[in-house]
C-alpha positions, 0 to 999 in steps of 0.5 A: 500499500502506497504511503501519503507524502507530506511537507517537511519542515525545511518546505516553509523556509524553502517557499519563503525564500522562493517569496522573497527572491520573486518580491526582491526581483519584482522591486529591484531585478526581474531577472529574479523572478525566474529565479524565483518560479525555478525554485518553485518548480523544484518544489514541485518536481521534489514533490513529484519525485517523492510520491513515485518513490514512495509508490517504488518502496511500496513495491519493494521485495523484502526477504531475510537470511539469518546467520545464527549459531550458538551463544557467545557468537554474533548474529547477523541478519540481512535484509535484501531489497530489490526495487522492480521499478524504474524509478529509483528510491535515492534517499530512504530512511529506515528502522528496525525493531527487535526483542528488548532482550538481544544486545544490538552490535552495529551498525544502525538500527536506523539509517539511509540507504538507496535502491537503484532502479531494478537494482537490489541493496542490503541492510546488515545488522549484527546481535550478541548471541544470547540462547533463546528465540527473539524477534527481530523486526518489523522493519519500517521504511520512509522515503524523502527527496534529496532536498528533504522537502517531501517524506513519506509516512514509515512503510512496513516492508518486513513484518519481522522473523524469529531468530534461534540462537542454540544454547552452549554446550560447555565442555568442562561441565561434561568432562567433570561429569565422566569424571565424576560418575566414574570416580564415584562408582556411579556408573554401575553397568559394567557388563561387555556390549555395545556403547562408546566406552571401553570395558575391557581389552582380550584377547583375540576370537575368531568372528571378532570385528578386525575394527577392534583390534589393539593394534598397540598391543600387537606390536609390542607382545606380538598377540592379537587382542580386541578391546570390548565396549562397555554395555550402556544402561537404557532409561528414559529421561524428559526435561521440563524447562519453563521459559515464562517471563519470571525466568528471565530475571537477571543480567543478561547471561545469567537468567534463570531460563539461559541458566536452564538451557545451557545446563540442560544441553550439557547434561543431554550431551552425556546422557546421550553419550551414555546410551540414555534416551532424552526429551525436552519440552519447553514453555513459555506463557503462550505455547510449548515446544517438545522434542518429540519421543525419548531418543539416545545417540546424536539423533536424540542430543540434536532434537533436544538441543535444537528444542532448547533454542526454543525458550522465549520471552513473551511480554504477552499475558499468561494462557491460563489453560496452558499449564494443564495444558503442560501436564496433559501433554507431559503425561501422555508423552511418557513411555511406559518404561520408567522415566525421570522426569526434571521440571527446571523452574522458579516454584514461587512463579504463580501457579507453578506448585500446583502444576509440580503437584498434580504432575507428582500425584499422576508420575507417582502412579504410574511409577514415574519418578519426578525432580524439581529442579531450581539453579540457586544465584546468590550474586550476579557477575555485574561489571561496570555498573553503578553501585546502586544497581549492584545494590538494586540487584543483590536485594531483589534476588534475596527476595527471589531467593526467599520465595523459592526456598519456601516453596521448595520446602512445601513441595518436599513436604508433599514428598517430591524430590528438589534440586537446588544448588548453585548452576555449577552443581546443578549438572552432577546432583541431575546426573547423580540422580539418574545413574542411581535410579538406572 
């Protein structure tokens, strides 16, 4: 739809100068009248060009390309604007709107650009990667003439797109989990079979696969030996991640929602390597997303990993029926085999205690195990902020902490298992719970 064109503040002084030149020409020099007529003609031409430029802008074909990886990596969003008309868009202004949780990295969220006739141009924007799904857009533009005498109203040429950023799998955490479970004796299968961990080295037997031959032993002892792998245990694990508005309180990259995604990603990577079948379900005020049925190996991890990138901050009012839908979805999606469910949330949020208690009753009757996981953050890493800001954060943090601990105490009295430790120790506690139940 073509946007209306209106005059700018520059037109009034411009026409005043043209009228003054005409008046001076009428009194002193008639040749100045021609200059005045020329100035008025230029103004008329500028308006005509602004109208044609606005019509061309309304027909722009806009597409978007997104390059997004894991958090801490820059996210590149590129808008391609194609002008199908013969009218050049010489002076156009753009403004980009995006989620308030994204940190803009450049070059500019508003500026000028031009699009040649039957040509195209690119608008590039960079953001700091932060786990979750964020809205980038709408993109609005307005056109004006080269003298700035006339300007169109804002036109929304692109409604927006969602940008999903994956959580970071912390290699150090995964290594600590392997060391912790081995050194503490939590890994209990210790039987030869299919797996990824070494069980033992034994002498070669007819029928053994050549790819399992340990040639180092043969070169040193002259004996053929093969490596046996440890048979992995098979258990079902479901992660339920809360990403409602209350989970986004805190400095960037230190909110509960981001801790949840980062922790679950590292744990899921470890469990899939161990042969466990994992799944994930994330929800916010309006929707929920599931990775599907529990699966092991690289595929199981990939589905959980991609689902964790769907955590999203919304300003919308909550759907009052959503919590009951989540209960039904969790119960219906579980296999018959015993499953361990970890609900990552802040139990002091409205409706969470009722959700957890209802889940606890339904799952207990079916033989499943439920854990409520609440990472306890006692301080934020706040750099380059005023002292009063750090004090305000600390006060608010302890208010949230007290409410969460009180809610966890009430849940424990009803028999609900809880894990409430610092984010650093949550992976070990969760893996310990899984391995002990294996």
